[in-house]
C-alpha positions in Angstrom: 36.3 -99.0 37.2 38.2 -96.6 35.0 41.8 -95.5 34.5 42.3 -94.1 38.0 42.9 -97.5 39.5 45.6 -98.3 36.9 47.3 -94.9 37.4 47.3 -95.3 41.2 48.8 -98.8 41.0 51.5 -98.2 38.5 52.7 -94.7 39.4 55.6 -94.0 41.6 54.4 -93.7 45.2 56.1 -90.3 45.9 54.8 -88.9 42.7 51.3 -90.2 43.5 51.4 -88.6 47.0 52.6 -85.2 45.5 49.8 -85.3 42.9 47.2 -86.2 45.6 48.2 -83.4 47.9 48.2 -80.8 45.1 44.8 -81.9 43.6 42.2 -79.1 44.1 39.4 -79.7 46.6 35.9 -79.9 45.2 33.0 -77.7 46.0 30.0 -79.7 47.3 27.8 -78.9 44.3 30.5 -79.7 41.8 31.3 -83.0 43.6 27.6 -84.0 43.4 27.5 -83.1 39.8 30.5 -85.3 39.0 28.9 -88.2 40.9 25.6 -87.8 39.0 27.5 -87.7 35.6 29.3 -90.9 36.5 26.1 -92.6 37.8 23.8 -91.6 35.0 26.1 -91.3 32.0 29.1 -93.3 33.0 31.2 -90.3 32.3 34.8 -91.5 32.7 36.2 -87.9 33.0 33.8 -87.2 35.9 34.9 -90.3 37.7 38.6 -89.5 37.2 38.2 -86.0 38.6 36.1 -87.1 41.5 38.6 -89.8 42.6 41.8 -87.8 41.9 40.5 -85.1 44.1 40.2 -87.5 47.0 43.5 -89.4 46.6 44.8 -87.3 49.5 42.2 -89.0 51.7 43.6 -92.4 50.6 47.2 -91.3 51.5 46.1 -89.9 54.8 44.3 -93.1 55.8 47.1 -95.4 54.5 49.6 -93.5 56.7 47.7 -94.4 59.8 48.6 -98.1 59.2 52.3 -97.7 58.4 53.4 -99.0 61.8 52.2 -102.6 60.8 55.4 -103.0 58.8 53.8 -103.1 55.3 54.9 -101.2 52.3 53.2 -97.8 52.2 52.8 -98.0 48.4 50.8 -101.2 48.8 48.6 -99.6 51.5 47.9 -96.6 49.2 47.1 -99.0 46.4 44.6 -100.9 48.5 43.1 -97.7 49.7 42.7 -96.6 46.1 40.7 -99.7 45.4 38.4 -98.8 48.3 38.0 -95.3 46.9 37.0 -96.7 43.5 34.5 -99.0 45.2 33.1 -96.0 47.1 32.7 -94.0 43.8 30.8 -96.9 42.2 28.4 -97.1 45.1 28.0 -93.4 46.0 24.5 -92.0 45.9 24.6 -88.2 45.3 20.9 -87.9 46.2 21.6 -88.6 49.9 23.2 -85.1 50.3 26.3 -86.7 51.8 29.8 -85.5 51.1 31.8 -88.1 49.1 34.7 -87.8 51.4 32.6 -88.9 54.4 31.2 -91.9 52.5 34.6 -92.9 50.9 36.4 -92.8 54.2 34.7 -95.9 55.3 35.4 -97.8 52.1 39.1 -96.7 52.1 39.6 -97.6 55.7 37.9 -101.0 55.3 40.0 -101.9 52.2 43.3 -100.9 54.0 42.3 -102.8 57.1 41.5 -105.9 55.2 44.8 -105.8 53.4 46.7 -105.4 56.7 44.9 -108.4 58.2 45.7 -110.5 55.2 49.3 -109.6 54.9 50.6 -108.6 58.4 51.2 -112.2 59.2 51.1 -115.6 57.3 49.0 -116.7 60.3 45.4 -115.7 60.1 45.0 -113.0 62.7 41.3 -112.1 63.1 38.1 -114.0 62.2 35.4 -112.1 64.0 34.5 -108.4 64.1 35.6 -108.3 67.8 39.0 -109.8 66.9 39.5 -107.3 64.0 38.6 -104.4 66.2 40.9 -105.6 68.9 43.8 -106.0 66.4 43.6 -102.4 65.3 42.9 -100.9 68.7 45.0 -102.9 71.1 48.1 -100.7 70.4 46.2 -97.6 71.2 44.6 -99.1 74.3 47.9 -100.5 75.5 49.5 -97.1 75.0 46.7 -95.4 77.0 47.2 -97.8 79.9 50.9 -98.4 79.9 52.2 -95.2 78.3 53.7 -97.0 75.3 52.2 -98.9 72.4 54.5 -101.8 73.1 54.0 -101.9 76.9 53.0 -105.2 78.6 49.6 -105.4 80.1 49.1 -106.8 83.6 46.5 -109.5 84.2 44.2 -106.8 85.8 44.6 -104.6 82.7 43.7 -107.5 80.4 40.7 -108.3 82.5 39.4 -104.7 82.4 39.9 -104.5 78.7 38.0 -107.7 78.2 35.1 -106.4 80.2 35.1 -103.1 78.3 35.3 -104.6 74.9 32.9 -107.5 75.7 35.3 -110.2 74.6 37.0 -113.1 76.4 40.2 -112.6 78.4 41.8 -115.3 76.3 41.3 -113.3 73.2 43.1 -110.3 74.7 46.0 -112.5 75.7 46.2 -114.2 72.3 46.1 -111.0 70.3 48.7 -109.3 72.6 51.0 -112.3 72.0 50.4 -112.1 68.2 51.2 -108.3 68.1 54.2 -108.7 70.4 55.9 -111.5 68.4 56.4 -111.8 64.7 56.5 -114.6 62.2 59.5 -116.9 62.7 60.8 -119.3 60.1 60.8 -123.0 61.2 64.2 -123.3 59.6 65.6 -120.5 61.8 68.4 -121.9 64.2 67.4 -122.1 67.8 70.9 -121.2 69.0 74.4 -120.6 67.6 76.0 -123.6 69.2 74.2 -126.4 67.3 72.4 -127.0 64.1 68.9 -127.5 65.6 66.1 -125.4 64.1 62.6 -124.8 65.4 61.1 -127.5 63.2 63.2 -130.1 65.0 61.1 -129.5 68.2 57.7 -129.8 66.6 55.7 -132.8 67.6 53.6 -134.5 64.9 50.4 -135.9 66.3 49.6 -137.9 63.2 50.4 -141.7 63.2 53.7 -142.8 61.8 53.6 -144.4 58.3 54.5 -147.8 59.9 51.6 -147.4 62.4 49.2 -146.6 59.6 50.3 -149.7 57.6 50.1 -151.9 60.7 46.6 -150.7 61.6 45.4 -151.2 58.0 47.0 -154.6 57.8 45.5 -155.7 61.1 42.1 -154.6 59.9 42.4 -156.7 56.8 43.5 -159.8 58.8 40.6 -159.4 61.2 38.1 -159.1 58.3 39.6 -162.2 56.6 39.6 -164.1 59.8 36.0 -163.3 60.6 34.9 -164.2 57.0 36.7 -167.5 57.2 35.1 -168.4 60.6 31.7 -167.3 59.5 32.0 -169.8 56.6 32.1 -172.6 59.2 28.6 -171.7 60.4 25.4 -173.1 58.9 23.0 -170.7 57.1 20.7 -170.1 60.0 23.6 -169.4 62.4 25.2 -166.9 59.9 21.9 -165.1 59.6 21.5 -164.8 63.4 25.2 -163.6 64.0 24.9 -161.2 61.1 21.7 -159.7 62.3 22.5 -159.7 66.0 26.2 -159.0 66.1 27.4 -157.5 62.8 24.6 -155.3 61.8 24.3 -151.6 62.7 20.6 -152.1 63.1 20.5 -154.3 66.1 17.5 -156.6 65.7 15.6 -158.1 68.7 15.4 -161.8 69.5 11.6 -161.7 69.0 11.8 -160.0 65.6 14.4 -162.4 64.4 12.3 -165.3 65.7 9.4 -164.1 63.6 11.7 -163.9 60.6 13.1 -167.4 61.1 9.7 -168.8 62.3 11.2 -170.0 65.6 10.8 -168.8 69.2 13.0 -166.0 70.5 14.4 -168.4 73.1 15.5 -170.7 70.3 17.1 -167.7 68.6 19.0 -167.0 71.9 20.2 -170.6 72.1 21.4 -170.7 68.5 23.1 -167.3 68.9 25.0 -168.6 71.9 26.0 -171.8 70.1 27.1 -169.9 67.0 29.2 -167.5 69.0 31.0 -170.4 70.7 31.5 -172.1 67.3 32.7 -168.8 65.8 35.3 -168.4 68.6 36.5 -172.0 68.3 36.8 -171.7 64.5 38.8 -168.4 64.7 41.2 -170.0 67.3 41.7 -173.0 65.1 42.3 -170.9 62.0 44.9 -168.8 63.8 46.7 -171.9 65.2 46.8 -173.8 61.9 44.8 -172.3 58.9 45.9 -175.2 56.6 44.7 -177.9 59.0 41.5 -175.9 59.5 40.8 -176.1 55.8 41.2 -172.4 55.2 43.2 -170.9 52.3 44.5 -167.5 53.0 43.5 -165.3 50.0 43.5 -161.9 51.7 45.3 -160.4 48.8 
C-alpha cells in the first residue's frame, strides 16, 4: 500500500515517534482532498502525506497496550498496518474525519497482534472473550483499586452478569492474565532435577497397548474367518446377514431370500452359532488338529 508501511517498519522506533509527533496536523478539507486523490488517482504522495500526518495516532494507541509486555516498536508497526488499511478503505464522501475512521482500524490491528503474541496459548476466541481480555485489568482496578488485585467470588459473579458471559470465563481469563507462560523444562524446585513435564499425564495409550490391541484385533478376525469356513454356505449366509452385517436383516426377510420359513432360519441360525462357537474353541485349543493353518501374516 505504498512506501509508508516500509518506512514505518524499518525505521528506528524513537525516530519514528519523533517524526510522528512533529508531523503537521491536516485541515479537514485538505485531508479530504488527499483521500480523494488517493482513491481516484492512486496518488502515492497524497497517501504518504495522509498517513504520515496520523502516525501520532498510531503511537498513541500503541502506547495504551504497552503493559502487555510486548515490544512497543512491534505494536507501532502493527498499528501502522491498521492505518494503511484504513487509508485504503476510507470514503471521503461520508464527511467523516480520517482520524475517527482510522482509530478503529489501528486499535483492531494492535489488539489482534496482542492476542496472537501475548501468550503461546490461544487467549480469546469469541468477541466476549476478547473484550474481557482487554477490559479485565481496568474492571479489576475499578473494583479492587489495583489492576493486579484478586477478585472475590461475588465480584466475579457481578462482572459475569454485567458483561453477559459465564462465571467460568471470568475465572479462566483472570487466571490467564495473572499467570504467564511457563516452560515445561523449567525445574519445579531447586533440590531435584524434576521439571514440569515430568508431572504431565499422557492420556493416550502406550505403544505396547496400541500394538496389543491391533494384534488382538487381527487374531480375532483370523479366528472368526477360520471358524466361518467350517460352516456350510447357507449357515454362512445367515450368520453374515444376521450377526456380522451392519444392516440387521429380519428372519422373515432372510427366509424369503433363502426360500424357507422364518422359523427354519431361526433354527439354522441357532445351530450355526453353536457350531461357530465349537469351531473357535477347537481352533484355539489345537489349530493344527482342527485343520486350520495360521496365515494371519
